[in-house]
C-alpha positions, 0 to 999 in steps of 0.5 A, a space after each residue: 476478476 471478481 474478489 470477495 473481501 471480508 475484514 473484521 476488526 475488534 478493538 477496545 478504546 478505554 478513553 474517548 478517541 478519534 479514529 481514522 479508518 481506511 479499509 474499504 475498496 476504492 471506487 475508481 475506474 480500474 475496479 468496480 465495487 459491485 457490493 459493499 457493506 460496512 457494519 459499525 456500532 453506534 459511535 459519537 461521530 462518523 464522517 467520510 473524507 477523501 483519501 490521499 489523491 482522492 483515491 478511496 475514502 477515509 472515515 473519521 470516528 469518535 468512540 469510546 469502548 469496544 469497536 467491532 468493524 466488519 467490512 464486506 465487499 465484492 470487487 470486479 478488477 478491470 486492471 490489466 497486467 502490463 509488461 512494464 519492463 520496456 516502458 520508459 521513465 518520464 524525465 523529471 522536468 516533464 512529470 505532471 505536478 501531482 507526481 512530484 511529491 512521489 519523487 521526494 523522500 518520506 518518513 519510511 522511504 529515505 531515497 537520498 540514502 540510496 542514490 549511490 547504491 542504485 546507480 552503482 548496482 543497476 547501472 545501464 538499466 532505465 525505466 521499467 527495466 530498472 524497476 523490475 530489476 529492483 523488484 527481483 533483487 528485493 525478492 532474492 535478497 529480502 526474506 519475507 518474515 512475518 513479525 520481523 518488523 515494526 511500525 518504525 521500520 524504514 527502507 534502510 532498516 529493511 535493506 540492512 536487516 534483509 527481512 521484512 513483511 509486505 510493507 517493508 518490501 514496498 517501502 524498499 522498492 519505492 525508495 529505490 525507484 525514487 532514488 532513480 528519479 521515478 515517482 513511486 507511491 505506496 498502495 494499500 490493497 486486498 490481494 488474492 494469494 497473500 499468505 498469511 491473509 491480511 491487508 497487503 502493501 505494494 508499490 505503484 510506479 509512474 512510467 510512460 504516463 501511467 501508474 503501475 502496481 508492482 508487488 515485490 513479494 510476488 504473492 499477488 498480481 495487479 489484476 488480483 488486487 483491490 486497491 484501498 488507498 495510496 500515499 507517500 508511504 505506510 503512514 498515509 494509508 494505515 487501515 486504522 490510526 488512533 489518536 489515543 490508546 487502542 487495544 487490539 483484540 482480533 483482526 481477520 482479513 479474507 480475500 477469495 476469488 468470487 
């Protein structure tokens, strides 16, 4: 499937500010970036650095004043949809070293607080079957409510409050997976079918030696997503991180089937 992507950001930075962007579709084997264009104003500094796990690029900017950014991309997704339910979990002592960080608690994913819950509520389920049970539980019990959470909302707040947006759904699924000794990471993506259209967040779990995207909101499928970057949680893959005052004027994301 080919996805046509357009992202427009309009910010003001009243003072000189360091800015970290991560909004371009990643060039990785599971997807081919056929066309890409990034339009930026003249800035004081521009530098590309690798994204987390070397998936995608981050861009360092130094800027003051209005910042209008337009990204356009045409991405062909080669990722296959797999039924993960029959897949087994890799025993922790056999996990590759690069996956170990995704077993550990992180800022928005306090997995140690969920161990009793997942063991009691999902006893008898293992590996992919347990992950799918988590995803279905979240879809049934957590209401997708735009504007219902903020930058400080973590998985426990989502579990207790029973509402959130895509990043909250992803954080809760990641947390429950880690509490079950299954590596899970946060993936920032462009997803077809996401309503309202915006940057989308899903979980990616490590089963049977491979990573698999799982969308607990059930709005998009793995073969309809263009991956931007991955990390321990949303803090690692924010599309814009500013080290100073930032004023948002406008933001628009459009994802269509090409």
